[in-house]
DRENSE-911701 format. One record per atom (N, C-alpha, C, CB): residue in one letter; x, y, z. Coordinates in steps of 0.2 Angstrom, whole numbers, padded with zeros to 4 digits, always signed. Glycine has a CB too. Example, Ala and Ser with C-alpha at 12.3 -4.5 7.8 and 13.67 -1.06 7.14 Angstrom:
<nodes>
a+0066-0028+0039 a+0062-0022+0039 a+0066-0016+0039 a+0057-0022+0045 s+0064-0011+0035 s+0068-0005+0036 s+0064+0000+0039 s+0070-0003+0029 
</nodes>
This chain:
<nodes>
m+0106+0202+0121 m+0099+0200+0122 m+0095+0197+0116 m+0094+0206+0125 a+0093+0192+0116 a+0089+0189+0110 a+0083+0193+0108 a+0087+0181+0112 s+0082+0194+0102 s+0077+0197+0099 s+0070+0193+0100 s+0078+0199+0092 r+0065+0197+0100 r+0058+0193+0101 r+0057+0188+0095 r+0052+0198+0101 l+0060+0190+0089 l+0059+0185+0083 l+0063+0179+0084 l+0062+0189+0077 t+0069+0180+0087 t+0074+0174+0088 t+0070+0169+0093 t+0080+0176+0091 l+0068+0172+0099 l+0064+0168+0104 l+0058+0165+0101 l+0062+0173+0110 t+0055+0168+0097 t+0049+0165+0094 t+0051+0159+0089 t+0045+0170+0089 l+0056+0160+0085 l+0058+0155+0081 l+0061+0149+0085 l+0064+0157+0076 a+0064+0150+0090 a+0066+0145+0095 a+0061+0141+0098 a+0071+0148+0100 a+0056+0145+0100 a+0050+0141+0103 a+0046+0137+0098 a+0045+0146+0106 l+0046+0140+0091 l+0043+0136+0086 l+0047+0129+0085 l+0042+0140+0080 g+0053+0130+0085 g+0057+0124+0083 g+0057+0119+0089 g+0065+0126+0083 l+0056+0121+0095 l+0055+0117+0101 l+0049+0113+0100 l+0056+0120+0108 s+0044+0117+0098 s+0037+0114+0098 s+0037+0109+0092 s+0032+0120+0096 a+0040+0110+0087 a+0041+0105+0081 a+0044+0099+0083 a+0044+0108+0075 l+0049+0099+0088 l+0052+0093+0091 l+0047+0089+0095 l+0058+0095+0094 l+0044+0093+0099 l+0039+0090+0104 l+0033+0087+0101 l+0038+0095+0110 h+0031+0091+0096 h+0025+0089+0092 h+0026+0088+0085 h+0019+0094+0094 p+0029+0083+0083 p+0031+0082+0075 p+0024+0082+0071 p+0035+0076+0074 a+0025+0085+0065 a+0019+0085+0061 a+0017+0078+0059 a+0021+0089+0054 a+0010+0078+0059 a+0007+0071+0058 a+0008+0070+0050 a+0000+0071+0060 a+0008+0063+0049 a+0009+0061+0042 a+0002+0062+0038 a+0011+0054+0041 d+0003+0064+0032 d-0003+0065+0028 d-0008+0059+0028 d-0001+0066+0020 p-0014+0060+0030 p-0019+0054+0030 p-0019+0051+0023 p-0025+0056+0033 a-0020+0044+0023 a-0020+0041+0016 a-0027+0042+0013 a-0019+0033+0017 r-0027+0044+0007 r-0033+0045+0003 r-0035+0039-0001 r-0033+0051-0002 a-0030+0035-0003 a-0031+0029-0007 a-0025+0025-0007 a-0032+0032-0015 v-0027+0018-0008 v-0022+0013-0009 v-0023+0010-0016 v-0023+0007-0003 v-0017+0010-0019 v-0017+0007-0026 v-0012+0002-0026 v-0015+0013-0031 e-0015-0004-0028 e-0011-0010-0029 e-0010-0012-0036 e-0014-0016-0025 l-0004-0013-0038 l-0002-0014-0045 l+0000-0022-0045 l+0003-0010-0048 f-0004-0026-0049 f-0002-0033-0050 f+0002-0033-0057 f-0008-0038-0051 t+0008-0034-0057 t+0013-0033-0062 t+0017-0040-0063 t+0017-0027-0061 s+0021-0040-0068 s+0026-0045-0069 s+0032-0043-0074 s+0022-0051-0073 q+0037-0046-0072 q+0043-0044-0076 q+0043-0047-0083 q+0050-0047-0073 g+0039-0052-0084 g+0038-0056-0090 g+0032-0053-0095 g+0036-0063-0089 c+0029-0047-0093 c+0024-0044-0096 c+0026-0038-0100 c+0018-0042-0091 s+0025-0038-0106 s+0028-0033-0111 s+0024-0026-0110 s+0028-0035-0118 s+0018-0027-0108 s+0014-0021-0107 s+0014-0018-0100 s+0007-0022-0108 c+0018-0021-0095 c+0019-0019-0088 c+0023-0013-0087 c+0021-0024-0084 p+0029-0012-0090 p+0033-0006-0089 p+0030+0001-0088 p+0039-0006-0094 p+0025+0003-0093 p+0022+0009-0092 p+0018+0009-0085 p+0018+0011-0097 a+0015+0004-0083 a+0011+0004-0077 a+0016+0004-0071 a+0007-0003-0076 d+0022+0001-0071 d+0027+0001-0066 d+0029+0008-0065 d+0033-0004-0068 a+0030+0012-0071 a+0033+0019-0070 a+0027+0023-0067 a+0034+0021-0077 l+0021+0022-0069 l+0015+0026-0066 l+0015+0024-0058 l+0009+0024-0069 l+0016+0018-0056 l+0015+0017-0049 l+0021+0020-0045 l+0016+0009-0048 a+0027+0021-0049 a+0032+0025-0045 a+0030+0032-0044 a+0039+0024-0050 e+0027+0035-0049 e+0024+0042-0048 e+0019+0042-0042 e+0021+0044-0055 y+0015+0037-0042 y+0010+0037-0036 y+0013+0036-0030 y+0005+0032-0037 s+0019+0033-0030 s+0022+0031-0023 s+0025+0038-0020 s+0028+0026-0025 r+0026+0043-0024 r+0029+0049-0022 r+0023+0054-0020 r+0033+0052-0027 q+0017+0052-0020 q+0012+0056-0017 q+0010+0055-0010 q+0005+0055-0022 p+0011+0060-0006 p+0010+0058+0002 p+0004+0055+0004 p+0011+0065+0005 d-0002+0056+0000 d-0008+0054+0002 d-0010+0047-0002 d-0014+0059+0001 i-0006+0045-0005 i-0007+0038-0009 i-0002+0033-0006 i-0006+0039-0017 v-0005+0027-0005 v-0001+0021-0003 v-0001+0017-0009 v-0004+0017+0003 a+0005+0017-0012 a+0006+0013-0019 a+0010+0007-0018 a+0009+0018-0024 l+0007+0001-0020 l+0010-0005-0019 l+0011-0009-0025 l+0006-0009-0014 s+0017-0012-0026 s+0018-0016-0032 s+0018-0024-0029 s+0025-0015-0035 l+0014-0028-0033 l+0013-0035-0031 l+0014-0039-0037 l+0006-0036-0028 p+0021-0041-0038 p+0022-0045-0044 p+0019-0052-0043 p+0030-0046-0044 v+0016-0054-0049 v+0013-0061-0049 v+0018-0066-0053 v+0006-0060-0052 n+0016-0072-0053 n+0020-0077-0055 n+0018-0081-0061 n+0022-0082-0050 y+0012-0079-0064 y+0008-0084-0069 y+0011-0082-0076 y+0001-0083-0069 w+0015-0077-0077 w+0019-0077-0084 w+0026-0079-0084 w+0019-0069-0085 d+0028-0083-0079 d+0035-0085-0078 d+0036-0090-0084 d+0036-0089-0072 y+0031-0093-0087 y+0032-0098-0092 y+0034-0095-0099 y+0026-0102-0093 l+0034-0088-0099 l+0035-0085-0106 l+0043-0084-0107 l+0032-0078-0106 g+0047-0086-0102 g+0054-0086-0103 g+0058-0083-0098 g+0055-0083-0110 w+0055-0079-0094 w+0058-0076-0088 w+0055-0077-0082 w+0060-0068-0090 k+0058-0079-0077 k+0055-0080-0070 k+0055-0074-0066 k+0058-0086-0067 d+0050-0071-0064 d+0049-0065-0061 d+0053-0065-0054 d+0042-0062-0059 t+0058-0061-0053 t+0063-0062-0047 t+0060-0060-0041 t+0069-0059-0048 l+0054-0056-0041 l+0051-0053-0035 l+0044-0056-0034 l+0050-0046-0036 a+0042-0060-0039 a+0035-0063-0038 a+0034-0068-0032 a+0033-0067-0045 h+0027-0068-0030 h+0026-0072-0025 h+0019-0075-0026 h+0026-0069-0018 v+0018-0082-0025 v+0011-0085-0026 v+0006-0082-0022 v+0012-0092-0025 a+0007-0079-0016 a+0002-0076-0012 a-0001-0069-0016 a+0005-0074-0005 f+0003-0066-0020 f+0001-0060-0023 f-0004-0062-0029 f+0007-0056-0026 t-0002-0068-0032 t-0007-0071-0037 t-0013-0073-0034 t-0003-0077-0041 e-0013-0076-0028 e-0019-0078-0025 e-0023-0072-0023 e-0017-0082-0019 r-0020-0066-0021 r-0023-0060-0019 r-0027-0057-0025 r-0018-0055-0015 q-0024-0057-0030 q-0027-0054-0036 q-0033-0058-0038 q-0022-0054-0042 k-0032-0065-0038 k-0038-0069-0040 k-0044-0068-0035 k-0036-0077-0040 a-0042-0067-0028 a-0047-0067-0023 a-0051-0060-0024 a-0044-0067-0016 y-0047-0055-0026 y-0051-0048-0028 y-0056-0050-0033 y-0045-0043-0030 a-0054-0053-0039 a-0058-0055-0044 a-0065-0058-0042 a-0055-0059-0050 h-0064-0063-0037 h-0070-0066-0035 h-0074-0062-0031 h-0067-0073-0031 s-0071-0057-0027 s-0075-0053-0023 s-0079-0048-0027 s-0070-0049-0018 r-0076-0046-0033 r-0079-0041-0037 r-0084-0045-0042 r-0074-0038-0042 k-0083-0052-0042 k-0088-0056-0046 k-0087-0055-0054 k-0095-0055-0044 d-0081-0052-0056 d-0080-0051-0063 d-0075-0056-0066 d-0078-0044-0064 r-0071-0059-0061 r-0066-0064-0063 r-0061-0062-0067 r-0070-0070-0066 q-0060-0055-0068 q-0055-0052-0072 q-0048-0052-0068 q-0057-0045-0074 v-0043-0056-0071 v-0036-0056-0069 v-0032-0055-0074 v-0035-0063-0065 f-0028-0050-0074 f-0023-0048-0080 f-0018-0044-0077 f-0027-0044-0086 t-0013-0043-0081 t-0007-0038-0080 t-0006-0033-0085 t+0000-0042-0078 p-0005-0027-0084 p-0005-0024-0077 p-0012-0022-0075 p+0000-0018-0077 q-0014-0024-0069 q-0020-0023-0066 q-0019-0019-0060 q-0024-0029-0065 m-0023-0013-0059 m-0022-0009-0053 m-0029-0010-0049 m-0021-0001-0055 i-0028-0011-0043 i-0034-0012-0039 i-0034-0006-0034 i-0035-0018-0034 v-0040-0002-0034 v-0040+0005-0030 v-0044+0004-0024 v-0042+0010-0035 n-0041+0005-0019 n-0045+0005-0012 n-0049-0002-0011 n-0050+0010-0012 g-0046-0007-0014 g-0048-0014-0013 g-0055-0015-0017 g-0049-0015-0006 k-0057-0011-0021 k-0064-0011-0024 k-0064-0011-0032 k-0068-0006-0021 k-0060-0006-0035 k-0061-0004-0042 k-0055-0007-0045 k-0062+0003-0043 s-0056-0011-0051 s-0051-0013-0055 s-0050-0008-0061 s-0053-0020-0058 s-0043-0007-0063 s-0042-0003-0068 s-0036-0005-0072 s-0040+0005-0066 i-0035-0003-0078 i-0029-0005-0082 i-0023-0001-0079 i-0029-0003-0090 g-0018-0005-0077 g-0013-0002-0073 g-0009+0004-0076 g-0008-0007-0071 s-0009+0005-0082 s-0006+0010-0086 s-0010+0016-0088 s-0002+0008-0092 d-0017+0016-0086 d-0022+0020-0088 d-0023+0025-0082 d-0028+0017-0090 r-0019+0031-0082 r-0019+0036-0077 r-0027+0038-0076 r-0015+0041-0078 a-0030+0040-0082 a-0037+0043-0081 a-0041+0038-0078 a-0039+0045-0088 e-0041+0032-0080 e-0045+0027-0077 e-0044+0026-0070 e-0045+0020-0081 i-0038+0026-0068 i-0036+0025-0061 i-0038+0031-0057 i-0028+0024-0060 e-0038+0037-0059 e-0040+0043-0056 e-0048+0043-0055 e-0038+0049-0060 r-0051+0040-0060 r-0059+0040-0059 r-0060+0035-0054 r-0062+0038-0066 a-0056+0029-0054 a-0058+0024-0048 a-0056+0027-0041 a-0053+0018-0050 i-0051+0031-0041 i-0050+0034-0034 i-0055+0039-0032 i-0043+0038-0035 q-0058+0043-0037 q-0064+0047-0036 q-0070+0043-0034 q-0065+0052-0042 a-0071+0038-0037 a-0077+0034-0036 a-0077+0030-0029 a-0078+0029-0041 t-0071+0028-0027 t-0070+0025-0021 t-0069+0029-0015 t-0065+0020-0021 t-0067+0035-0016 t-0067+0040-0010 t-0073+0044-0009 t-0061+0045-0011 k-0077+0045-0014 k-0083+0049-0014 k-0082+0056-0011 k-0088+0045-0009 g-0077+0059-0013 g-0076+0066-0011 g-0072+0067-0004 g-0083+0069-0010 r-0071+0061-0001 r-0067+0061+0005 r-0060+0063+0004 r-0068+0055+0009 s-0057+0067+0009 s-0050+0068+0008 s-0045+0063+0011 s-0048+0075+0011 a-0048+0058+0014 a-0045+0052+0018 a-0049+0046+0018 a-0042+0055+0025 l-0046+0040+0019 l-0050+0034+0020 l-0054+0035+0027 l-0045+0028+0020 p-0059+0031+0027 p-0064+0033+0033 p-0061+0031+0040 p-0070+0029+0032 v-0056+0027+0041 v-0054+0025+0047 v-0047+0027+0048 v-0055+0017+0049 a-0045+0031+0053 a-0038+0033+0054 a-0034+0028+0058 a-0039+0040+0059 i-0028+0028+0056 i-0023+0023+0059 i-0017+0027+0061 i-0021+0017+0054 t-0015+0026+0067 t-0008+0029+0069 t-0003+0024+0071 t-0010+0034+0075 l+0003+0025+0069 l+0008+0020+0070 l+0014+0023+0075 l+0012+0018+0063 s+0016+0019+0079 s+0022+0021+0083 s+0027+0015+0084 s+0020+0024+0090 e+0033+0017+0085 e+0038+0011+0086 e+0042+0013+0093 e+0043+0011+0080 h+0043+0007+0096 h+0046+0008+0103 h+0049+0001+0105 h+0041+0010+0108 n+0055+0001+0106 n+0059-0005+0109 n+0058-0011+0104 n+0056-0007+0116 g+0058-0010+0098 g+0058-0016+0093 g+0051-0018+0092 g+0062-0021+0096 t+0046-0014+0094 t+0039-0016+0093 t+0035-0010+0089 t+0035-0017+0099 l+0031-0012+0084 l+0027-0008+0080 l+0020-0008+0084 l+0026-0010+0073 s+0017-0002+0086 s+0011-0002+0089 s+0006+0001+0084 s+0011+0002+0095 i+0000-0002+0083 i-0005+0001+0078 i-0011+0003+0081 i-0006-0005+0072 a-0013+0009+0081 a-0019+0012+0085 a-0024+0013+0079 a-0017+0018+0089 v-0030+0010+0080 v-0035+0011+0075 v-0041+0015+0079 v-0038+0004+0072 e-0043+0020+0076 e-0048+0025+0079 e-0055+0022+0078 e-0047+0032+0077 e-0059+0023+0083 e-0066+0022+0083 e-0069+0026+0077 e-0070+0022+0089 t-0074+0023+0074 t-0077+0027+0069 t-0085+0027+0070 t-0076+0025+0061 p-0088+0033+0069 p-0095+0033+0070 p-0099+0030+0065 p-0098+0040+0071 d-0096+0028+0060 d-0100+0025+0054 d-0101+0018+0056 d-0096+0026+0047 t-0107+0016+0057 t-0108+0009+0059 t-0108+0004+0054 t-0115+0008+0062 t-0107+0006+0048 t-0106+0001+0042 t-0099-0002+0042 t-0107+0004+0035 h-0094+0001+0046 h-0087-0001+0046 h-0086-0006+0051 h-0082+0005+0046 r-0087-0013+0049 r-0086-0018+0054 r-0083-0024+0051 r-0093-0020+0057 d-0080-0028+0055 d-0077-0035+0053 d-0072-0034+0047 d-0083-0039+0050 a-0066-0031+0050 a-0061-0030+0045 a-0054-0033+0048 a-0059-0022+0044 e-0049-0033+0045 e-0043-0036+0047 e-0037-0031+0046 e-0041-0043+0043 i-0032-0032+0051 i-0026-0028+0051 i-0021-0032+0047 i-0024-0025+0058 w-0018-0029+0042 w-0012-0032+0039 w-0006-0028+0039 w-0014-0033+0031 v+0000-0031+0040 v+0006-0027+0039 v+0010-0030+0033 v+0010-0028+0046 l+0012-0025+0029 l+0015-0028+0023 l+0022-0025+0023 l+0011-0025+0016 p+0028-0029+0023 p+0034-0026+0022 p+0035-0024+0015 p+0040-0032+0024 v+0039-0019+0014 v+0039-0016+0007 v+0047-0014+0006 v+0035-0009+0006 l+0049-0016+0000 l+0055-0014-0003 l+0054-0008-0007 l+0059-0020-0007 k+0057-0002-0005 k+0055+0004-0008 k+0057+0005-0015 k+0058+0010-0004 s+0063+0002-0017 s+0065+0002-0024 s+0069-0004-0025 s+0069+0009-0025 q+0068-0007-0031 q+0072-0013-0033 q+0073-0012-0041 q+0069-0019-0031 t+0079-0012-0043 t+0081-0012-0050 t+0082-0019-0053 t+0087-0007-0052 v+0079-0021-0058 v+0080-0028-0061 v+0082-0028-0068 v+0074-0032-0060 p+0088-0031-0070 p+0089-0032-0077 p+0086-0038-0079 p+0097-0032-0078 i+0082-0038-0085 i+0078-0043-0087 i+0082-0046-0093 i+0071-0041-0089 e+0084-0052-0093 e+0088-0055-0098 e+0085-0059-0103 e+0093-0059-0094 r+0078-0062-0102 r+0075-0066-0107 r+0068-0064-0107 r+0076-0073-0105 g+0064-0067-0111 g+0057-0066-0111 g+0055-0059-0115 g+0054-0065-0104 e+0048-0057-0114 e+0046-0051-0118 e+0049-0045-0117 e+0038-0051-0116 n+0052-0044-0111 n+0056-0038-0109 n+0063-0039-0109 n+0054-0036-0102 r+0066-0043-0113 r+0073-0045-0113 r+0077-0038-0115 r+0074-0050-0119 g+0082-0037-0111 g+0086-0032-0113 g+0084-0025-0109 g+0087-0030-0120 k+0079-0025-0105 k+0077-0020-0102 k+0079-0020-0094 k+0069-0019-0102 t+0080-0014-0092 t+0082-0014-0084 t+0076-0010-0081 t+0089-0011-0083 i+0072-0012-0077 i+0066-0009-0074 i+0067-0008-0066 i+0060-0013-0076 t+0065-0002-0064 t+0065-0001-0057 t+0058-0001-0054 t+0069+0006-0056 y+0057-0005-0049 y+0051-0006-0047 y+0050-0002-0040 y+0049-0014-0045 a+0045+0001-0039 a+0044+0005-0033 a+0039+0001-0028 a+0041+0012-0034 n+0041+0002-0021 n+0036-0001-0016 n+0034-0008-0017 n+0030+0004-0015 v+0039-0012-0018 v+0038-0019-0019 v+0036-0023-0013 v+0044-0023-0023 v+0030-0026-0013 v+0028-0029-0007 v+0032-0036-0006 v+0020-0031-0007 r+0034-0037+0000 r+0038-0043+0001 r+0034-0048+0006 r+0045-0042+0004 g+0028-0047+0008 g+0025-0052+0012 g+0018-0049+0014 g+0029-0053+0018 l+0013-0053+0016 l+0007-0051+0018 l+0006-0054+0025 l+0001-0054+0013 n+0006-0050+0030 n+0005-0053+0037 n-0001-0050+0040 n+0011-0050+0041 r-0006-0055+0042 r-0012-0054+0045 r-0011-0053+0052 r-0018-0059+0043 i-0012-0047+0056 i-0011-0046+0063 i-0017-0048+0067 i-0008-0039+0063 g-0023-0046+0065 g-0029-0047+0069 g-0035-0044+0066 g-0027-0044+0076 e-0040-0045+0070 e-0047-0043+0068 e-0049-0036+0071 e-0052-0048+0069 w-0053-0032+0068 w-0056-0026+0070 w-0063-0026+0069 w-0053-0020+0066 h-0067-0024+0074 h-0074-0024+0074 h-0078-0017+0075 h-0077-0029+0079 g-0074-0012+0073 g-0077-0005+0073 g-0076-0001+0079 g-0084-0006+0073 g-0073-0003+0084 g-0071+0002+0090 g-0064+0004+0089 g-0073-0001+0096 s-0062+0008+0094 s-0055+0009+0095 s-0051+0003+0097 s-0053+0015+0100 a-0045+0002+0094 a-0041-0005+0095 a-0034-0003+0094 a-0044-0010+0090 r-0030-0008+0097 r-0023-0007+0097 r-0020-0014+0096 r-0020-0004+0104 f-0015-0014+0091 f-0012-0020+0089 f-0004-0019+0090 f-0014-0023+0082 e-0001-0025+0091 e+0007-0024+0091 e+0010-0030+0087 e+0009-0024+0099 v+0016-0028+0084 v+0019-0033+0080 v+0026-0032+0081 v+0016-0034+0073 p+0031-0037+0081 p+0038-0035+0081 p+0040-0032+0075 p+0042-0042+0081 l+0044-0027+0075 l+0047-0023+0069 l+0050-0027+0065 l+0051-0017+0072 e+0053-0032+0067 e+0057-0037+0063 e+0052-0040+0058 e+0060-0043+0067 t+0046-0042+0060 t+0041-0045+0056 t+0038-0039+0051 t+0035-0047+0060 a+0037-0033+0053 a+0035-0028+0049 a+0039-0026+0043 a+0033-0022+0053 r+0046-0027+0044 r+0051-0025+0039 r+0054-0031+0036 r+0056-0021+0042 k+0052-0037+0037 k+0056-0043+0035 k+0056-0043+0027 k+0052-0049+0037 g+0062-0043+0024 g+0063-0043+0017 g+0062-0037+0014 g+0057-0048+0014 g+0061-0031+0018 g+0060-0025+0015 g+0064-0020+0019 g+0053-0023+0014 d+0063-0013+0017 d+0066-0008+0021 d+0061-0003+0023 d+0071-0004+0016 a+0055-0005+0023 a+0049-0001+0025 a+0043-0005+0026 a+0047+0006+0021 y+0037-0002+0028 y+0031-0006+0028 y+0025-0002+0028 y+0031-0010+0035 v+0019-0005+0026 v+0013-0001+0027 v+0008-0005+0031 v+0010+0000+0019 v+0003-0002+0033 v-0002-0006+0037 v-0009-0004+0034 v-0002-0003+0045 l-0013-0010+0033 l-0019-0009+0029 l-0025-0012+0034 l-0019-0013+0023 l-0030-0008+0034 l-0036-0010+0038 l-0041-0012+0032 l-0039-0005+0043 q-0043-0018+0031 q-0046-0021+0025 q-0052-0025+0027 q-0042-0024+0020 s-0058-0023+0025 s-0064-0027+0026 s-0063-0034+0022 s-0070-0024+0024 t-0067-0039+0025 t-0067-0045+0022 t-0074-0047+0019 t-0065-0051+0027 d-0074-0051+0014 d-0080-0054+0010 d-0079-0061+0009 d-0081-0050+0004 a-0082-0065+0014 a-0081-0072+0013 a-0074-0074+0013 a-0085-0075+0007 e-0070-0071+0017 e-0063-0073+0018 e-0059-0070+0012 e-0062-0080+0019 r-0062-0066+0008 r-0058-0063+0002 r-0057-0056+0004 r-0062-0064-0004 p-0052-0053+0001 p-0051-0045+0002 p-0056-0041+0000 p-0044-0043-0001 g-0058-0036+0004 g-0064-0032+0002 g-0061-0024+0002 g-0070-0032+0006 v-0066-0020+0003 v-0064-0013+0003 v-0059-0011+0009 v-0071-0009+0004 i-0054-0007+0007 i-0049-0005+0012 i-0052+0001+0015 i-0042-0003+0008 l-0052+0001+0022 l-0055+0006+0026 l-0050+0011+0029 l-0059+0003+0032 g-0044+0009+0030 g-0039+0013+0032 g-0032+0011+0030 g-0039+0014+0040 a-0027+0015+0030 a-0020+0013+0028 a-0015+0018+0031 a-0019+0013+0021 a-0009+0016+0032 a-0004+0021+0035 a+0003+0018+0033 a-0004+0021+0043 k+0007+0023+0031 k+0014+0021+0029 k+0019+0021+0036 k+0017+0026+0024 g+0023+0017+0036 g+0028+0017+0041 g+0033+0022+0040 g+0031+0010+0042 p+0038+0023+0045 p+0043+0028+0044 p+0048+0027+0038 p+0047+0029+0050 g+0050+0032+0035 g+0055+0030+0029 g+0052+0032+0022 g+0057+0023+0029 f+0045+0033+0022 f+0042+0034+0016 f+0042+0042+0015 f+0035+0032+0016 
</nodes>
């Protein structure tokens, strides 16, 4: 006859299967604008890799292309990432664009290798909250990603957009020329595309996108709910990591 302890453990195991543990809610999104041709970027790339291992942080690497003329063309860069970085600068009205630059929660700019400055930016943008203000739940079924955005009682959260970003979780690049010549650098959570899925206006909402789109060029994906400011990226209201992180 099975002991009471055995039966209890079995019941707990069955419960875990039926009700899997929810993912840690995202507390912050950190976006590193970096370049393989930037000699000061490797320490920031290593720091982003550390952040990528924190369950409540969505860490993203967005390689830019404006240092390609220094002698090495960044093999992961995309002009859309350069445009996003410049749009952030216009939204902040400081026009500061540099590498390595970390943007925290779509709002604060920090030197990408300065851990203390980044931590202060996280604290300033979360205002003591343990999670971003709008909850996002992801599910996959029959080749489709479903994105559920919860209604929030905070009436200031309106007019945002849902974005799906394919991500390559790790990519090692030997750099043969330029300022980082001879180095081999491993990049974490490299964004491979920016896909705008739809608009959100404050209530509960559901969006769907083919998984093929969500993962195109990568092996994972993240979802961002981001406010807009004159068609420029603004404060990030919610974020979620897809399976595999």
